[in-house]
C-alpha positions in Angstrom: 108.0 136.4 40.9 106.7 134.5 43.9 103.3 132.8 43.6 101.1 133.9 46.5 97.9 132.0 45.7 96.8 129.2 47.9 95.7 127.2 44.8 96.9 127.5 41.2 94.5 129.1 38.7 93.9 127.7 35.3 93.9 130.0 32.3 90.5 130.3 30.6 88.5 132.7 28.5 84.8 132.4 29.5 82.0 134.8 29.4 80.4 135.9 32.7 78.3 138.5 34.4 78.8 140.4 37.6 75.4 140.4 39.3 74.7 142.7 42.3 71.1 143.9 42.0 67.9 142.8 40.3 68.3 145.3 37.5 71.0 143.3 35.7 74.7 143.0 35.8 78.0 143.9 34.2 79.5 141.7 31.5 83.0 140.3 32.1 85.6 137.9 30.8 86.9 135.2 33.2 90.7 135.2 32.5 91.7 132.5 35.0 89.9 130.4 37.5 90.4 128.1 40.5 88.0 126.6 43.0 88.7 129.5 45.4 88.9 132.5 43.1 89.3 134.1 39.6 90.6 137.0 37.6 88.0 139.0 35.8 88.3 141.5 33.0 85.7 144.3 32.6 85.3 147.1 30.1 85.3 149.6 33.0 85.7 148.9 36.8 83.5 151.8 37.6 80.3 150.7 39.4 81.6 147.2 40.3 80.9 146.6 44.0 83.3 144.8 46.4 80.8 142.0 46.9 78.7 140.4 44.1 77.6 137.1 42.5 79.7 135.9 39.5 77.6 134.1 36.9 79.6 131.9 34.6 77.6 131.6 31.4 79.0 128.3 30.0 78.4 126.3 33.2 75.3 128.2 34.5 77.2 128.5 37.8 76.5 131.4 40.3 79.3 132.0 42.8 79.3 134.7 45.5 82.6 136.5 45.6 84.6 139.4 47.1 87.1 141.7 45.3 90.6 141.2 46.6 92.5 143.5 44.2 91.8 145.9 41.3 94.2 146.9 38.5 93.0 148.8 35.5 90.2 146.7 34.0 91.0 143.5 35.9 89.7 142.3 39.2 90.9 139.5 41.4 88.1 137.9 43.4 87.9 135.3 46.1 84.9 133.0 46.2 82.9 133.1 49.4 80.4 130.5 50.4 
């Protein structure tokens, strides 16, 4: 399989949150990560918007991102900004 990513991602298993309004967010697992994007796993993709802020719990990082692809319970996101 050809690798199409601009930068390799590193496997990880970190807790995160998909934040998109002031009412809270959706819990997620960060399965792999690079400086330009990530693969997220959610219990259900229903209700996840195309643009949101990813909050990475272990590093207290907040990163705006945009969904590039969706497959089952996984989302591929590109960081913006």
